[in-house]
C-alpha positions as MATLAB code, in Angstrom:
seq = 'MKKKLDDLKAISSELIDSNDSEMMIMASEEFSELEKLANENEINLLFSGEFDYNDAFLTINSGAGGTESNDWSEMLLRMYMRWCEKRKFSCEIIDKLNGDEAGIKSATIKISGDKVFGWLKNESGVHRLVRISPFDANKKRHTSFSSVLVYPVIDTDIKIEIDEKDLKIDTYRASGAGGQHVNKTDSAIRITHLPTGIIVQSQNDRSQHKNKDEAMSRLKSMLYQRELMEKEKKADVSQNKTLIEWGYQIRSYVLHPYQMVNDLRTEHKVGNAAAVLDGDLDEFMIKKMMQDKLNH';
ca = [
      95.717  167.412  136.720;
      95.165  167.774  140.468;
      98.351  169.831  140.852;
      97.297  172.097  137.978;
      93.869  172.548  139.533;
      95.347  173.416  142.966;
      97.714  175.929  141.342;
      94.871  177.550  139.413;
      92.741  177.798  142.562;
      95.586  179.566  144.353;
      96.167  181.936  141.417;
      92.433  182.670  141.176;
      92.295  183.715  144.830;
      95.141  186.181  144.249;
      93.566  187.499  141.042;
      90.349  188.413  142.847;
      92.355  190.829  145.018;
      94.732  192.119  142.317;
      92.104  192.498  139.565;
      94.760  191.767  136.886;
      92.603  191.342  133.756;
      95.397  189.871  131.628;
      96.193  187.206  134.217;
      92.483  186.475  134.594;
      92.212  185.716  130.876;
      95.240  183.404  131.066;
      93.816  181.606  134.103;
      90.453  181.218  132.378;
      92.149  179.640  129.356;
      94.063  177.273  131.654;
      90.796  176.215  133.304;
      89.255  175.538  129.884;
      92.236  173.381  128.873;
      92.037  171.480  132.163;
      88.306  170.885  131.699;
      88.903  169.584  128.175;
      91.621  167.228  129.450;
      89.319  165.972  132.230;
      86.557  165.221  129.713;
      88.981  163.352  127.441;
      90.281  161.270  130.348;
      86.727  160.492  131.467;
      85.912  159.180  127.967;
      89.150  157.135  127.859;
      88.087  155.336  131.037;
      85.078  153.974  129.138;
      87.350  151.821  126.965;
      88.004  148.862  129.217;
      86.817  145.897  127.102;
      89.187  143.164  125.966;
      89.110  144.275  122.317;
      88.278  147.980  122.708;
      91.672  149.051  121.345;
      91.437  146.765  118.292;
      90.536  147.664  114.718;
      87.109  146.517  113.539;
      85.068  145.127  110.679;
      81.647  146.715  110.130;
      79.076  144.956  107.949;
      75.796  146.472  106.725;
      72.981  144.287  105.376;
      69.853  145.625  103.730;
      66.542  144.512  105.233;
      63.272  143.721  103.501;
      62.019  146.484  101.254;
      64.055  146.271   98.072;
      65.292  149.563   96.669;
      64.182  151.541   99.737;
      66.273  149.452  102.139;
      69.175  149.266   99.709;
      69.287  153.052   99.542;
      69.118  153.256  103.346;
      72.035  150.807  103.598;
      74.116  153.037  101.341;
      73.212  156.042  103.504;
      74.445  154.127  106.562;
      77.661  153.192  104.763;
      78.293  156.849  103.956;
      77.476  157.830  107.579;
      80.082  155.480  109.037;
      82.691  156.416  106.438;
      82.139  160.114  107.208;
      82.485  159.302  110.926;
      85.827  157.634  110.130;
      86.990  160.729  108.244;
      86.115  162.995  111.166;
      88.029  160.811  113.617;
      90.883  160.403  111.092;
      90.460  156.621  111.058;
      91.512  154.563  108.052;
      88.520  152.993  106.282;
      88.672  150.362  103.533;
      85.760  148.761  101.678;
      86.399  145.000  101.784;
      83.236  143.819  100.070;
      80.244  145.533   98.494;
      77.168  144.219   96.704;
      75.209  146.850   94.813;
      71.414  146.933   94.721;
      69.522  146.122   91.518;
      68.275  149.698   91.025;
      69.988  151.834   93.673;
      71.937  151.610   96.903;
      73.638  148.479   98.234;
      72.443  145.082   99.411;
      75.465  144.656  101.679;
      78.906  146.045  102.400;
      81.806  145.360  104.745;
      84.414  147.926  105.706;
      87.610  147.510  107.717;
      88.315  150.425  110.054;
      91.730  151.032  111.606;
      92.728  153.516  114.284;
      92.834  154.187  118.010;
      90.162  152.284  120.008;
      88.055  151.635  116.882;
      86.167  148.598  118.188;
      85.574  150.328  121.513;
      83.859  153.198  119.713;
      81.845  151.038  117.333;
      80.947  147.918  119.326;
      77.504  149.201  120.344;
      76.488  150.043  116.769;
      75.495  146.418  116.098;
      71.762  146.014  115.616;
      68.912  147.178  113.416;
      68.759  150.809  112.238;
      65.355  152.156  111.154;
      64.674  155.012  108.724;
      61.382  156.904  108.272;
      61.142  159.349  105.346;
      59.290  160.408  102.225;
      60.562  157.971   99.644;
      62.497  159.464   96.704;
      61.501  156.337   94.760;
      57.737  156.734   95.300;
      55.963  158.895   92.689;
      53.103  159.400   95.183;
      55.523  160.825   97.794;
      54.361  158.443  100.501;
      56.177  157.924  103.763;
      58.235  154.709  103.953;
      59.997  152.828  106.741;
      63.235  151.002  105.942;
      65.452  148.705  107.992;
      69.113  147.762  107.725;
      71.254  145.762  110.108;
      74.771  146.576  111.263;
      77.244  144.058  112.664;
      80.547  145.131  114.218;
      83.268  142.692  115.254;
      86.924  143.222  116.203;
      89.968  142.458  114.107;
      91.702  139.957  116.384;
      95.428  139.485  116.846;
      97.133  136.892  114.672;
      98.590  135.165  117.756;
      95.111  134.160  118.984;
      94.608  130.536  118.035;
      91.374  129.671  116.253;
      91.196  126.143  114.910;
      89.576  126.077  111.467;
      89.371  122.730  109.682;
      89.786  123.070  105.921;
      87.113  120.380  105.532;
      84.613  122.788  107.126;
      85.201  125.427  104.456;
      83.522  125.909  101.094;
      85.625  128.334   99.055;
      84.221  129.922   95.891;
      85.865  132.337   93.498;
      83.896  134.795   91.423;
      84.357  137.840   89.261;
      84.528  140.989   91.370;
      82.503  144.124   90.734;
      82.976  147.738   91.726;
      86.317  149.164   92.854;
      89.517  147.651   91.554;
      89.533  148.534   87.889;
      89.090  146.487   84.740;
      91.604  143.842   85.774;
      89.487  142.866   88.788;
      86.354  142.613   86.701;
      87.965  140.310   84.128;
      89.357  137.712   86.538;
      87.924  135.482   89.262;
      89.846  137.333   91.991;
      86.995  137.675   94.510;
      86.703  135.080   97.283;
      83.658  133.786   99.157;
      84.235  131.461  102.125;
      81.397  129.560  103.795;
      82.052  128.017  107.208;
      79.749  125.004  106.991;
      79.293  124.214  110.732;
      78.094  127.757  111.572;
      76.807  128.981  108.205;
      78.978  132.101  108.442;
      79.787  133.545  105.010;
      82.599  136.036  104.394;
      83.593  137.654  101.117;
      86.445  139.816   99.897;
      86.872  141.405   96.480;
      88.827  144.551   97.236;
      92.240  143.439   95.953;
      93.344  142.341   92.493;
      95.137  139.409   94.081;
      93.008  136.346   94.794;
      95.555  135.347   97.441;
      95.210  138.662   99.305;
      91.419  138.500   99.101;
      91.528  134.997  100.588;
      93.771  136.187  103.443;
      91.381  139.065  104.166;
      88.345  136.776  104.095;
      90.050  134.279  106.428;
      90.946  137.109  108.803;
      87.284  138.128  108.950;
      86.148  134.537  109.432;
      88.623  134.073  112.273;
      87.401  137.272  113.963;
      83.736  136.271  113.622;
      84.317  132.753  114.956;
      86.286  134.069  117.912;
      83.638  136.647  118.762;
      80.946  133.989  118.384;
      82.800  131.785  120.855;
      83.061  134.625  123.378;
      79.387  135.536  123.014;
      78.369  131.910  123.520;
      80.298  131.901  126.805;
      78.617  135.167  127.855;
      75.237  133.783  126.861;
      75.706  130.755  129.099;
      76.884  132.957  131.952;
      74.005  135.412  131.768;
      71.462  135.066  128.972;
      69.333  138.066  129.946;
      72.303  140.422  130.270;
      73.532  139.685  126.748;
      70.167  139.458  125.055;
      70.630  142.642  123.029;
      74.035  141.469  121.811;
      72.908  138.122  120.456;
      69.496  138.915  118.999;
      70.028  140.003  115.395;
      66.564  141.601  115.156;
      67.202  144.069  117.952;
      66.389  147.638  116.874;
      68.793  150.138  118.399;
      68.210  153.463  116.660;
      65.502  155.268  114.734;
      66.212  157.989  112.134;
      63.126  160.058  111.304;
      63.305  162.540  108.412;
      59.529  163.091  108.039;
      57.189  164.525  109.359;
      59.888  165.892  111.715;
      63.643  165.354  112.062;
      64.862  163.242  114.958;
      67.443  160.532  115.605;
      66.558  158.521  118.689;
      68.682  155.846  120.347;
      66.148  153.439  121.812;
      68.574  152.053  124.417;
      69.801  155.289  126.028;
      66.857  157.488  124.927;
      69.407  160.004  123.651;
      67.764  162.170  120.962;
      69.212  164.589  118.406;
      67.084  166.918  116.275;
      69.722  167.530  113.583;
      69.325  164.265  111.657;
      71.376  165.571  108.726;
      74.423  166.062  110.962;
      74.088  162.520  112.346;
      73.851  161.065  108.849;
      76.970  163.082  108.028;
      78.894  161.211  110.712;
      78.196  163.008  114.007;
      77.865  159.808  116.036;
      80.167  160.359  119.030;
      77.355  161.490  121.365;
      75.370  158.294  120.785;
      78.440  156.104  121.270;
      79.561  157.842  124.471;
      76.053  157.763  125.996;
      75.820  153.998  125.408;
      79.291  153.339  126.826;
      78.446  155.407  129.922;
      75.193  153.466  130.325;
      77.065  150.158  130.097;
      79.644  151.389  132.627;
      76.908  152.288  135.118;
      75.129  148.963  134.613;
      78.313  147.042  135.399;
];
């Protein structure tokens, strides 16, 4: 990059004297390409965490508020799936529990691609929506909350000791994707880790065995991340406060009386809320990673 820049500087000096318009256009294009490459490399330097290059699980849970929050959770699910499409990441719904009237109560997706966890790791927290409710006949403004939890898919060679005695494994009849076969058999798996209370579910596959493997993979990832966070907590409680407090609100999405998405940690604001809800999240992610880099 430095050699290219030095060459372009030398060429530019000559072009000023020669006034060759065609060469000027070519040099300008080269500068633009170099600037783009510099920006990409600057972003790549932000991915320095232990698991930044890993795939990730992302779980959404609806907050209090019934149908309103369930609908908001489904909007968040769509937002992250659209973000995956734009970055050409693979996205698979592992578990999904529909709301009673609309939306979803919870969902977990597995996202695979380049530096997935690095991109998503700061999305964990509470997301708040303010809008005119489509479910309110009086057209009143409502506030809804949903929580997002992101954790990395960890390598199979990392040893996590899980005692079978600590597990409560339930099978149940799956709903949603998978076809009639899934709905007619107890292929879905729910695993409860009794010492921690962590519950993982998988119902995406027709095979009970594959669903169990997927659920165990998630449990292993969550237990490993929990162990790491406990170590960080002991090392510096105040520094990791936002990571370990589930009720921490990170972003506000306002659709009425004005449109604004505001990240409460970086104070980065975007007026085009519709674009954000359609998956334009890179700006928020990069701003938070840059903030973390500066703080460390």
